[in-house]
C-alpha positions as CSV (number, residue, x, y, z in Angstrom):
1,G,-0.8,5.9,-10.5
2,F,-0.8,2.5,-9.1
3,S,0.6,0.6,-12.1
4,D,3.7,-0.5,-10.1
5,V,1.8,-1.8,-7.1
6,R,2.0,-5.6,-6.9
7,T,1.9,-6.4,-3.1
8,L,0.4,-5.2,0.1
9,G,3.9,-3.9,1.0
10,D,3.9,-1.8,-2.2
11,I,0.6,-0.1,-1.3
12,R,1.7,0.4,2.4
13,N,4.7,2.3,1.1
14,R,2.4,4.7,-0.9
15,K,1.4,7.8,1.0
16,F,-1.0,10.6,0.3
17,R,0.9,13.9,1.1
18,I,-0.7,16.7,3.1
19,S,0.3,20.3,3.1
20,D,-2.8,21.8,4.6
21,A,-6.4,21.0,5.5
22,D,-7.5,21.6,1.8
23,D,-5.6,18.4,0.8
24,C,-7.9,16.3,3.0
25,Y,-11.4,17.4,1.9
26,D,-13.1,18.7,-1.2
27,P,-16.1,20.8,0.0
28,D,-17.5,20.9,-3.6
29,M,-17.6,17.1,-3.8
30,L,-18.6,16.6,-0.2
31,D,-16.1,13.7,0.0
32,I,-13.6,12.4,2.5
33,V,-11.2,9.8,1.1
34,S,-12.0,6.3,2.5
35,S,-10.5,2.9,1.9
36,S,-11.2,-0.8,2.7
37,M,-9.2,-4.0,2.6
38,I,-10.8,-7.1,1.1
39,V,-9.0,-10.4,1.5
40,G,-9.8,-13.8,0.1
41,L,-12.0,-12.9,-2.8
42,D,-11.6,-14.2,-6.4
43,F,-11.6,-11.0,-8.4
44,T,-11.4,-12.9,-11.7
45,D,-15.0,-14.1,-11.1
46,L,-17.2,-11.4,-12.6
47,N,-20.1,-12.4,-10.4
48,V,-18.2,-12.0,-7.1
49,V,-20.1,-9.7,-4.7
50,V,-18.0,-7.2,-2.9
51,D,-19.4,-5.4,0.1
52,P,-16.5,-3.4,1.6
53,V,-16.6,-1.6,4.9
54,L,-15.0,1.7,4.2
55,S,-12.9,3.5,6.8
56,R,-12.2,7.2,6.6
57,L,-8.6,8.1,6.1
58,F,-9.2,11.6,7.5
59,A,-10.7,13.1,10.6
60,R,-12.7,16.3,11.1
61,I,-11.8,18.6,14.0
62,S,-14.4,21.1,15.0
63,F,-13.4,23.7,17.6
64,T,-15.2,26.7,19.1
65,L,-13.3,29.2,21.1
66,T,-15.0,31.9,23.3
67,D,-13.0,34.8,24.7
68,S,-14.5,35.3,28.2
69,C,-11.4,36.7,29.9
70,D,-10.9,40.5,30.2
71,D,-7.2,40.0,31.0
72,V,-6.2,38.3,27.8
73,E,-6.5,39.2,24.1
74,I,-6.7,36.1,21.8
75,H,-4.9,36.6,18.5
76,S,-4.8,33.2,16.6
77,V,-5.6,29.5,16.6
78,R,-3.6,26.8,15.0
79,L,-3.8,23.0,14.5
80,C,-0.4,21.5,15.3
81,N,1.4,18.1,15.0
82,V,-0.7,16.9,12.0
83,P,0.7,13.8,10.2
84,E,2.2,15.0,6.9
85,S,0.9,11.9,5.0
86,V,-1.6,9.1,5.2
87,E,-1.4,5.5,4.0
88,Y,-4.0,4.4,1.6
89,I,-4.8,1.3,3.7
90,P,-3.8,2.1,7.3
91,H,-6.2,-0.7,8.5
92,A,-3.7,-3.2,7.1
93,L,-1.5,-2.6,10.2
94,S,-0.8,-5.4,12.6
95,A,-2.6,-5.1,16.0
96,S,0.7,-3.9,17.7
97,E,1.3,-1.0,15.3
98,V,0.3,2.6,16.2
99,Y,-0.9,4.7,13.3
100,P,0.8,6.8,12.1
101,A,4.3,5.8,13.1
102,S,6.0,8.2,15.6
103,T,8.8,8.6,13.0
104,Q,6.4,10.2,10.5
105,T,6.9,13.9,9.8
106,R,4.4,16.2,11.3
107,I,3.2,19.7,10.1
108,S,1.2,22.5,11.6
109,Y,-1.6,24.2,9.6
110,P,-1.4,27.9,9.1
111,S,-2.5,30.1,12.0
112,E,-6.1,31.4,11.8
113,E,-7.1,34.8,13.1
114,F,-9.4,35.2,16.1
115,S,-11.7,38.2,16.2
116,G,-14.8,38.9,18.1
117,N,-15.9,37.0,21.2
118,T,-16.5,33.6,19.7
119,M,-15.2,31.8,16.6
120,S,-15.6,28.3,15.3
121,Y,-12.9,26.5,13.3
122,C,-13.1,23.3,11.3
123,W,-10.1,21.3,10.1
124,Y,-9.7,18.0,8.2
125,M,-6.5,16.0,8.9
126,P,-5.1,12.5,8.4
127,R,-6.2,10.1,11.2
128,N,-3.8,10.3,14.1
129,E,-4.4,7.2,16.3
130,Q,-1.7,7.6,18.9
131,G,-3.7,6.0,21.7
132,R,-5.6,7.2,24.7
133,S,-4.5,9.2,27.7
134,A,-3.8,7.1,30.8
135,S,-5.9,9.6,32.8
136,D,-9.6,8.9,33.3
137,T,-10.7,12.4,34.3
138,E,-11.5,15.2,31.9
139,A,-9.2,17.6,33.8
140,K,-6.1,15.4,33.6
141,K,-6.5,13.6,30.3
142,N,-4.7,16.2,28.2
143,L,-1.7,16.1,30.6
144,D,-1.0,12.5,29.6
145,A,-1.6,13.0,25.9
146,P,0.7,10.8,23.7
147,A,3.7,12.7,22.5
148,E,2.6,12.5,18.8
149,A,-1.0,13.7,19.5
150,T,-2.4,16.5,17.4
151,Y,-3.2,19.6,19.4
152,I,-4.6,23.1,19.1
153,K,-2.5,26.1,19.9
154,V,-4.0,29.5,21.0
155,L,-1.8,32.6,21.0
156,A,-2.8,35.5,23.2
157,T,-1.3,38.5,25.0
158,D,-2.1,39.6,28.6
159,K,-2.6,43.2,29.8
160,E,1.1,43.8,30.0
161,G,1.6,42.7,26.4
162,V,3.3,39.3,27.3
163,L,2.6,36.6,24.7
164,H,1.1,33.4,26.0
165,E,0.7,30.1,24.3
166,F,-2.1,27.8,25.3
167,V,-2.2,24.3,24.0
168,S,-4.9,21.7,24.2
169,C,-2.6,18.9,25.3
170,G,-2.0,20.6,28.7
171,R,1.8,21.1,28.2
172,R,3.9,23.4,26.1
173,R,5.0,22.0,22.8
174,S,7.4,23.5,20.2
């Protein structure tokens, strides 16, 4: 509960913990947790009109992979470097803060099997606003991805049985 929350700092210290994509979205309810910050209203006035602009706390990642290479057999796909928790009101940050902080713990979702020629994946995760790549071309933007960016990892073997790891950020990550 929130019975001990008295200040903005108290709520900023509250985090919603994530262990996998199921913690971010309830498909039966069709809901994604959102929040808003309202400043300067007198909430003791029962006639006060509140019209909050809600911001989603989670993002949806849709990814389709097609195996069009005869030299590689794709085995699995995994979403990596996902923030382990989300603040209830991340929009209360100062303009200079990056959300979430680089010191926050990151997790990887379980690997998902790849079979057939094409598979689509959908994940929900806490917002990870680490900034934009300095590159302005599609080919180079992933090479300059921020260190804390979320990425997709694809595991595959070549004809010789050597395991290869392909990541969406353009560089190998552990």
